[in-house]
C-alpha positions, 0 to 999 in steps of 0.5 A: 486495520484489516491488514494488521488483523490479517497479519496477526491471524497469519502469524499464529501459524508461523514458527517462532523463528519466522515470527521473530523475523517478521516482527523484527523486520516490521518493527525496524521498518516502522521505526525507520519510517518514524525516525526518517519522518522526524528527521525529514521534518527537522531538515525541512524546518531548518531549511525554511529557517535558512531561506531568508539568509539565502534570499538576502544573498541572492538579492545582494548579488542582483544589486551588485550586478545591477550596480555594475551594469544596468543594461536592460538586455544584460539585466534580463539575461542575468536574472533569467540565468539566476532564477530557479524553479518556483522563484521570481525576481523583480526590480521595482522602481519608486513608483511601484512599476516593475522594470525587470522580472524573471521567473520559473514555475512561480505559478502566481501573481502574488504579491503586488509590486511595492517599493520599499525603503527598508529591507523586509521579509514576509511569509504569505499564505494562501489556499494554494501556496506558501510564499516567502518574499524578501525586499531590499532597497537598491540605489544607483546613479540613475535608479532608485527602487527595490529588489524583490525575491519571491519563492513559491515554497510549494514548488521549491520544496516539491523536488526536494521533498520528492528526493528525500522521500525516495531516499528515506523510503528506499533507505527504510526498505534496505534497513528492513531487509538488513534487519530481517537478515540479521533477525533471521541469523540471530533468531536461528542462534537464539532459538537453537536451545529451544530446538534442542529442547524440542529434539530432546523432548521428542527423544524422551517420548521415543527413548525414555527419561534419560535424555538431556539437553546439551549444557550451555555456558551462557548466563542468560535466560536461555542458559538458565532455561536449559539448566532448569529443564535438565534439573526438572528432567532429573527430578522427573526421572528420579520420581518416576524411578522411585514410583516404579520401584515403589510399585514393584516393592509394594507389589512384592511385599503384598504378594507374600502375605497374600500368597501365604493366606491363599495357601492356608485357605486352600489347606483349610478348604481341602481338609484342614478345617476338620483337623483342630491343630491344622485349623488353629495353626492356619488361623494363627499364621493368617492372623499374623499375615493380616497384621503384617498387611495392616502394618504395611498399609498403615506405613504406606498411608503414613508415608503418603501423609509425609508427602503433603505440603509443609504448610499443612503441618502443625508446629509448636515450640517443644523442648526436645529433652522433655520429649525424649525423656518421656519417650525413654519412660515409654520404652522402659517397660517394653525393654527392661533388659535395655539400658537407656541413657539421655545426655544433654549439653543444654536443657534450655533449647527448643525446636519448632515442630509438631510434638506428635511427629517429633515423637514418631521420628524418634520412635522409629529410630529407637525401634530400629536400634532395638530391633536390628542392632542387638545392642544392650544400651541405647544413648540419646544425645542432645547438643547445640552447634551454632543455631542448630540442635543436634539430636542423636540416637546411638547404639552399640550393636552389630553396625551396618556395612558401608554399601548399605548406608546410602540405600537405608532411606529408600522405601522398602530397603532392608539390610537383612531381608529375612531378619527384617521379616522375622522382626515384622519390619516393612522397610518404610520407617526411615523413609517416613522419618526422613520425610518428616525431618525434611518438612521441618527444615531438618537433616538426617544422616547415618554413620555406622561401622560393622561391629562398633554400632550406629549413630543416627543424627538429626539437625533442626534449626534452633528457634528458641533459647531461654 
């Protein structure tokens, strides 16, 4: 146990490569020892089971030789030459007297000499030995008796066991060394992506977020890990760049009204407070800038709300036709010179969304169409394609050039900076709308041609059709 605890404590300070090498070698060595132990026991069992047959063959050989020539000297020489370590061979007459005996390292007097008329095999266990005894009768012209072959299994198996243990131990050691070398090579190959990942991380710390791991074409866990790492870094870099751009844009947007306020306050502080006209103009301008700042902060808070988890969003089944019809009625008094049209293919369609946020999305889109398109008519269209509801806001205004389309959903992005400021826009409306649409598993896209107008299309899953 102490050795295991020491090994565990030491392996914590090793690199993953050497941990794999250590544990693969150790496991292979233990597995080989267990396998060899089982193999050894099986071989030993089979060996012992075959001994009766081997002893019977030896007894038959002795009987054949004794029948050919029963000369005492020759018989003793034959028996001495035949006997192996741990074996005793005796020829016993019918009166239980031993006529011939030869042994080598038998180391016991058990069993007693006994005449047997029939062949028999016995296993005798003592505190010190396990004896196999085989007896078979022998009859010649001048002799009747029993041939007894006895094996002291402890002695016989000692050399065999020693040889097998040496082979198994050194075989296990060789297997551990080979497995260690193979494990070392495999660990280097398998851990190559991890080393590349560490190198990439170090480069990221030193050079920035644009570093990536080389792509691996394998479809195993390592290949998936490298792909996931690169995708994660893409997300991190995009988020970082967006956050950086957001801070820069927010600082710029807030700097303008703060600078204007500071200028008017300095003007009033110097001599404008005594001039009613200047005082009134400065207060009016300051109030406009305060309203812009309030609108900007409100939009920023709204954008932050749309970044929360989808599960916090309330949902209800709504009919988009009824909601858009009410929206048009709300806009009509404010824009009496604008013609609003609502077209539908099917009034009995529904989507799953929070009603207030549905209104917020389309207020943003309609408000943008009214402010920036110079269109005299706004068309709202509802259609169903497969299992999706398509909702479109169409204007016949000035349109948007292609180079601006891909940036329209970026925070604070404006096609016309000066005109947007005159209209009071913050450049956050489309970002808020896109975030809300995505939260409800929808998509939003914009198509536009300069001089022809703009079409904003939103797709939501249809969850109910009456």
